[in-house]
C-alpha positions as CSV (number, residue, x, y, z in Angstrom):
1,M,0.0,0.0,0.0
2,N,1.3,3.4,-0.9
3,A,1.2,5.6,2.2
4,S,1.1,9.0,0.4
5,F,-1.0,10.9,2.9
6,D,-0.9,14.7,3.3
7,W,-0.2,15.1,7.0
8,A,-0.5,18.9,6.7
9,K,-4.0,18.7,5.4
10,G,-6.8,19.9,7.6
11,Y,-6.3,21.0,11.2
12,A,-2.9,20.8,12.9
13,S,-2.7,18.1,15.6
14,R,-0.2,17.2,18.3
15,R,-1.1,13.5,17.9
16,M,1.3,11.2,16.1
17,P,0.0,9.1,13.2
18,V,-0.5,5.4,14.0
19,F,0.4,2.7,11.4
20,G,-0.5,-0.9,11.4
21,N,-2.2,-3.7,9.5
22,N,-4.9,-3.8,12.1
23,V,-6.0,-1.0,14.4
24,V,-8.5,-1.1,17.3
25,S,-9.6,2.3,18.6
26,T,-11.6,2.8,21.8
27,T,-11.8,5.6,24.5
28,H,-10.1,3.3,27.0
29,P,-6.8,1.4,26.3
30,L,-8.2,-1.8,27.9
31,G,-10.9,-1.9,25.3
32,A,-8.3,-1.5,22.5
33,Q,-6.1,-4.2,24.1
34,A,-9.1,-6.6,24.2
35,G,-9.7,-6.1,20.5
36,L,-6.0,-6.6,19.6
37,R,-6.0,-9.8,21.8
38,M,-8.7,-11.3,19.5
39,L,-6.8,-10.4,16.4
40,W,-3.6,-12.0,17.8
41,K,-5.7,-15.2,18.4
42,G,-6.6,-15.2,14.7
43,G,-10.0,-13.5,15.1
44,S,-11.7,-11.3,12.6
45,A,-12.3,-7.5,12.9
46,V,-15.8,-8.4,14.1
47,D,-14.4,-10.5,16.9
48,A,-12.1,-7.6,17.9
49,A,-15.0,-5.2,17.8
50,I,-17.2,-7.4,20.0
51,A,-14.4,-8.0,22.6
52,A,-13.7,-4.2,22.7
53,A,-17.4,-3.4,23.1
54,A,-17.8,-5.8,25.9
55,V,-14.9,-4.3,27.8
56,M,-16.3,-0.8,27.3
57,T,-19.4,-1.8,29.3
58,I,-17.0,-2.3,32.2
59,V,-14.4,0.4,31.9
60,E,-16.8,3.2,30.7
61,P,-20.1,2.3,32.3
62,C,-21.3,5.9,32.2
63,S,-21.5,5.6,28.4
64,N,-21.9,1.9,27.7
65,G,-23.8,-1.0,29.2
66,L,-25.3,-4.4,28.7
67,G,-28.6,-2.7,28.5
68,S,-27.5,-0.6,25.5
69,D,-28.7,-0.4,21.9
70,S,-26.2,-1.2,19.1
71,F,-25.7,-0.2,15.5
72,C,-23.3,-1.5,12.9
73,I,-22.3,-0.7,9.3
74,L,-19.9,-3.4,8.0
75,W,-18.0,-3.8,4.8
76,D,-17.1,-7.5,4.1
77,G,-14.9,-6.7,1.1
78,K,-17.8,-7.0,-1.4
79,K,-20.9,-5.7,0.2
80,L,-22.0,-3.2,2.8
81,H,-24.1,-4.7,5.6
82,G,-26.2,-2.9,8.2
83,L,-27.4,-4.1,11.6
84,N,-30.0,-2.3,13.7
85,A,-30.0,-3.6,17.2
86,S,-32.0,-0.8,18.8
87,G,-34.3,-2.0,21.5
88,F,-38.1,-2.6,21.0
89,S,-40.6,-1.2,23.4
90,P,-42.1,-3.6,26.0
91,A,-45.4,-5.0,24.9
92,G,-47.0,-3.3,27.9
93,W,-46.2,0.2,26.7
94,T,-49.6,1.1,25.4
95,P,-51.1,4.6,25.2
96,E,-53.6,3.4,27.9
97,Y,-50.7,2.4,30.2
98,F,-49.0,5.8,30.0
99,R,-52.2,7.8,30.3
100,G,-53.3,5.7,33.3
101,K,-50.0,6.2,35.0
102,Y,-49.0,9.7,34.0
103,G,-52.3,11.4,33.1
104,D,-51.8,14.8,31.5
105,D,-48.0,14.1,31.5
106,A,-48.3,11.0,29.3
107,K,-47.2,12.9,26.2
108,T,-43.8,13.5,27.8
109,P,-42.0,10.2,28.2
110,P,-40.1,9.8,31.5
111,V,-36.3,10.0,31.3
112,R,-35.5,7.8,34.3
113,G,-36.7,4.4,35.6
114,W,-38.3,1.4,33.9
115,D,-40.8,3.4,31.9
116,S,-37.8,4.9,29.9
117,V,-36.1,1.5,29.3
118,T,-36.4,-0.5,26.0
119,V,-35.3,-4.1,25.4
120,P,-31.5,-4.1,25.3
121,G,-30.1,-4.9,21.8
122,A,-26.4,-4.8,22.2
123,V,-25.8,-8.4,23.3
124,A,-28.1,-9.7,20.6
125,S,-26.0,-7.7,18.1
126,W,-22.8,-9.3,19.4
127,V,-24.3,-12.7,18.9
128,A,-25.6,-11.9,15.4
129,L,-22.3,-10.4,14.2
130,S,-20.3,-13.3,15.7
131,E,-22.5,-15.9,14.0
132,R,-22.2,-14.2,10.6
133,F,-18.7,-12.7,10.6
134,G,-16.8,-14.1,13.6
135,K,-14.0,-16.7,13.6
136,L,-13.5,-17.3,17.3
137,P,-15.8,-19.0,19.8
138,F,-18.2,-16.5,21.2
139,A,-17.1,-17.1,24.8
140,D,-13.6,-16.2,23.9
141,L,-14.7,-12.7,23.0
142,L,-16.0,-11.9,26.4
143,E,-13.0,-13.2,28.4
144,P,-11.2,-9.9,28.6
145,A,-14.3,-8.1,29.9
146,I,-15.0,-10.8,32.5
147,E,-11.4,-10.6,33.7
148,I,-11.4,-6.8,34.0
149,A,-14.8,-6.8,35.7
150,E,-13.6,-9.3,38.3
151,R,-10.1,-7.8,39.1
152,G,-11.1,-4.2,38.6
153,Y,-9.2,-1.3,36.9
154,L,-8.0,2.1,37.8
155,V,-10.4,4.8,36.7
156,P,-8.8,7.3,34.3
157,T,-9.4,11.1,34.3
158,A,-11.7,11.4,31.3
159,I,-14.0,8.6,32.4
160,Q,-14.1,9.9,36.0
161,H,-15.3,13.2,34.6
162,K,-18.0,11.4,32.6
163,W,-18.9,9.4,35.7
164,V,-19.7,12.6,37.6
165,G,-21.2,14.5,34.6
166,A,-22.7,12.2,32.0
167,F,-24.3,9.9,34.5
168,G,-26.1,12.7,36.1
169,V,-25.5,11.2,39.5
170,E,-27.8,13.5,41.5
171,A,-30.7,12.4,39.3
172,L,-29.8,8.7,39.4
173,V,-29.1,8.1,43.1
174,K,-32.8,7.6,43.6
175,Q,-33.0,4.8,41.1
176,P,-33.0,1.4,42.9
177,G,-29.6,-0.3,42.6
178,F,-27.7,2.6,41.1
179,S,-25.7,3.6,44.2
180,E,-24.9,0.0,45.2
181,T,-23.5,-0.6,41.7
182,F,-21.9,2.6,40.5
183,L,-21.2,4.4,43.8
184,P,-19.6,1.6,45.9
185,K,-18.2,4.1,48.4
186,G,-21.2,6.4,48.3
187,R,-19.7,8.6,45.6
188,P,-18.2,8.3,42.1
189,P,-14.7,6.7,42.1
190,E,-11.8,9.1,42.2
191,V,-9.2,9.3,39.5
192,G,-6.8,6.4,39.8
193,E,-9.2,4.6,42.2
194,R,-9.8,0.8,41.6
195,F,-13.3,0.0,40.5
196,A,-14.5,-3.6,40.2
197,F,-17.8,-4.8,38.7
198,P,-18.4,-8.4,40.0
199,A,-22.1,-8.4,39.2
200,A,-21.4,-7.5,35.5
201,A,-18.7,-10.3,35.5
202,K,-21.3,-12.8,36.6
203,A,-23.8,-11.6,33.9
204,L,-21.1,-11.7,31.2
205,R,-20.2,-15.3,32.2
206,K,-23.8,-16.3,31.8
207,I,-24.0,-14.5,28.5
208,A,-20.7,-16.1,27.3
209,E,-21.8,-19.6,28.3
210,T,-25.2,-19.4,26.6
211,R,-24.3,-17.2,23.6
212,G,-26.6,-14.5,24.9
213,A,-29.5,-16.7,25.7
214,A,-29.4,-16.0,29.4
215,L,-30.2,-12.4,28.7
216,Y,-33.1,-13.1,26.3
217,G,-34.9,-15.9,28.0
218,G,-32.8,-17.3,30.9
219,E,-31.6,-16.4,34.3
220,I,-30.9,-12.7,33.5
221,A,-34.2,-12.2,31.7
222,E,-36.0,-13.5,34.7
223,A,-34.1,-11.2,37.0
224,I,-34.9,-8.2,34.8
225,E,-38.6,-9.1,34.9
226,R,-38.6,-9.3,38.7
227,H,-36.8,-6.0,39.1
228,S,-39.1,-4.3,36.6
229,R,-42.2,-5.7,38.3
230,D,-41.0,-4.7,41.8
231,E,-40.3,-1.1,40.6
232,G,-43.6,-0.6,38.7
233,G,-42.3,-1.4,35.2
234,V,-43.9,-3.7,32.6
235,M,-40.9,-5.3,30.8
236,T,-41.1,-9.0,30.9
237,A,-39.0,-12.0,30.0
238,A,-41.3,-12.5,27.1
239,D,-40.3,-9.1,25.8
240,L,-36.7,-10.1,25.9
241,A,-37.4,-13.5,24.3
242,A,-39.2,-11.8,21.4
243,Y,-36.3,-9.5,20.5
244,K,-34.3,-10.0,17.3
245,P,-31.8,-7.5,15.8
246,E,-32.5,-6.5,12.2
247,W,-30.2,-6.8,9.2
248,V,-30.9,-3.8,7.0
249,D,-29.5,-2.2,3.8
250,P,-27.7,1.0,4.5
251,I,-29.0,4.1,2.8
252,A,-26.6,6.5,0.9
253,Q,-26.1,10.0,-0.2
254,D,-23.6,11.2,-2.8
255,Y,-21.7,14.4,-1.8
256,R,-19.1,16.1,-3.9
257,G,-17.4,12.9,-5.2
258,Y,-18.0,10.8,-2.0
259,T,-20.8,8.6,-0.9
260,A,-21.9,8.6,2.7
261,H,-23.7,5.6,4.2
262,E,-26.0,5.5,7.2
263,L,-28.5,3.1,8.7
264,P,-32.1,3.8,7.7
265,P,-34.7,4.9,10.3
266,N,-35.4,4.3,13.1
267,G,-31.7,5.4,13.3
268,Q,-31.0,9.1,13.1
269,G,-28.3,8.7,10.4
270,I,-30.8,9.9,7.7
271,A,-30.5,13.4,9.2
272,A,-26.8,13.6,8.2
273,L,-27.6,12.4,4.7
274,I,-30.4,15.0,4.3
275,A,-28.1,17.7,5.5
276,L,-25.4,16.7,3.0
277,G,-28.1,16.7,0.3
278,I,-29.0,20.3,1.2
279,L,-25.4,21.5,1.5
280,D,-24.7,20.0,-2.0
281,H,-26.7,23.0,-3.4
282,F,-24.4,25.6,-1.8
283,D,-20.8,26.7,-2.5
284,L,-19.6,25.5,0.9
285,A,-16.0,25.1,-0.4
286,G,-15.9,28.8,-1.2
287,L,-16.4,29.8,2.4
288,A,-13.7,29.7,5.2
289,P,-14.2,26.5,7.2
290,D,-14.9,28.2,10.5
291,S,-16.6,31.3,9.2
292,A,-20.0,32.4,10.4
293,E,-21.4,31.8,6.9
294,A,-20.1,28.2,6.7
295,Q,-21.3,27.4,10.2
296,H,-24.7,29.0,9.5
297,L,-25.3,26.8,6.4
298,Q,-24.3,23.6,8.3
299,I,-26.5,24.5,11.3
300,E,-29.5,25.4,9.0
301,A,-29.0,22.2,7.0
302,M,-29.2,20.1,10.2
């Protein structure tokens, strides 16, 4: 490969370029190491991505979790594949349910608690991607996350800031189980303080042993239903059992010699494609990148 890249192009950066046949990039080095570990074992890029994603639920729990949604656009060398693993609503979420519970406030969905939680799709996406594009046994992919959750890790600066800010700790301390899980000493962990996640390690072991089935119909699903019921929610094990991620065809928009791809709705990627389609009608290249005029056009397009 001819590495003729213009390093002076765009904005100046103090970061050094990274070269390699394979690269795994995450916001925590343990996530990247987990992905590289799979590649060293002969795994595919998908194996690496799953291992890294699993670790991120442990080392950056303020932004990732086993209850997350998941989205993927993947090029297999011949075709572009899309996977939408956003969570479905529980079957009990009817208009009558919300009107009966919230009255006049039913049009404004709650932002905390079980009435704001959809069926988790992330683990199902890991299983689907592993089955279709993985090379290693599924259980191998979760080994690094389980190890880190059991032994703990030292919380870095950026993630500690997210722990305090992104979590919105003051709003979440009233949620059952939050403080016991994420505030083990009654507060967010300090920078450099060890944080272990044994409950997540236990869940990940069950998920690894059953290829995700424990979350979508086994022990974990039953625990989710019990907790939901005890706290006034309506999610059931049947909701979890009914969940399947969706393989979809990405949608595209040509823009000045390039083609951008996004997942179709219900994902929000279509908004970026619409904005590019609008901007294609303007001489954006004739404006200074950070000028008020350029910023105005981009903001209005969005």
